[in-house]
N, C-alpha and C positions, 0 to 999 in steps of 0.2 A: 232433749230431756229437761233442760233448764229453761224455765220461763220466768223471767224476772218479776212478772206481775203477781206471782204466787209467793206467799210467805215461805221462807226456808227452801226455796226451789233449788239452791245450790246443794243443800244437804240431802234433799230427797233425790236429787240427781245422782249423788255419790252412792246412796243406799241402793238405788235401782241398778247402778253400775256393778255393785257388789253382787247383787242377786243375779245379774246377767252372767257374771263370771262363774258363779256356782252352777247355774243352769247349763252353761257351756261345757263344764267339766262333767257334770253328773247326768244331764239330760232329764227326761221325765221318767216316772215309774216307781220312784221310791216313796216311802212313807214320809209324812210331814216332818217327823223328828230328825230324819237324816238331813233334810234341807236346813232345818233349824240349826243343827250342829255345824254344818259346813258354812252356813251364812255367818255364824258367830265367829268362826275362824277367819273368814274373809273380812269381816268388819274389824277385827283386831289387826289384821294385816294392813288395813287402810287407816289405822289409828282413829277409828270411830268408837267412842266410848258407848257402851250399851249394857243394859241389864236384860237378861233372858228369863222369861217366865216368872216375873215378879208377881207374887200373889197380892191381890187387892181385895179389900172387903167391898161387898155390894150392899147398899142400903135401900130400903123403901120407906119413905116418910119417917126416917130416923131409926128404923128397925133393921137389924142385921138380917139379911136374907141369903147369905152365902158368900162365896169367894169366887174369883175368876182370875185366871192367869193369861195375861196378854203375852204374845210370843216375844216381843221386844219393845223396850223403850230405848231410843237412840239419842244420845247427846242431850238427854232430858227435854227434848223438844218434839220428837216424832214417835208416835206409836206405830208399830208395825205388826200386822197380823199376816201370817202366811198360811197358805193352803197348798194341798197337793191333790187337786181334783181335776177331772177332765176339762171342766169349764166353770168359770166363776158365775154365780147366780145372784139374783137380787137379795137372797137371804144372807149371803156373805157380805154384801155391801151394807145391809141393815145392821148386821152384827158389828162391823167396823165402826159405823156411826154411833151405835149404842156404846161401844167402848170409849170413844172420844168423849161422849157425854159423861159416862160413869167415872172416868178418870180425869176429867177436867182438862183434856188436851185439845189443842186447836187443830192440829194437822196429823193425819195418819196416812199410812200406805197399806194397801191390800195387795199382796203379791202371791201369784199362783205358779207353782213349779210343776203342776201336774199335766200341763198341756205341752205339745211338742215345741211351742214357742212360749217364752216367759210372758205371763200376763201381769199387768200391774195397773192399779187405780190409785189416784191421789184422793183422799177423803178429807174434807174440811168440816169443821164443827158447824152444825146447822145454825141458821139464823133463828130468830125468835119463833117464827112460824115453821111447823114441821113440813109444810109444803115447799119450803125454800131450801131443802137440803142440796148441798153442792157436791157432786161427784165428778171428778175430772180424770180423764185417762192420761 
């Protein structure tokens, strides 16, 4: 899980470990909010500081266009979006990338508790060109 060539790989490895622990105990089939609550408990047990569902303003060309709540910000370095769906789809990855951009974060995780096996993707802030998005498993 830890690949030293990726920024914050030690932290993302710990977060994924917490998610695996939650999935091991709960399995799949619950609503997203159940996993969110359990993961918050596990993050606390592992002494990982986090903020859950922090509301952020979204802007378009300087105009307020609404708000969005990302599931977690962990250690002020990692954005975490969780899902409870049968299978992750491209739209979920696009959403995670958009959140990184909107909130000025470099690294994010997308974790799915809805499958029989925990699914996770590391998402990094896109380069200058939209065609150079980096999505790592």
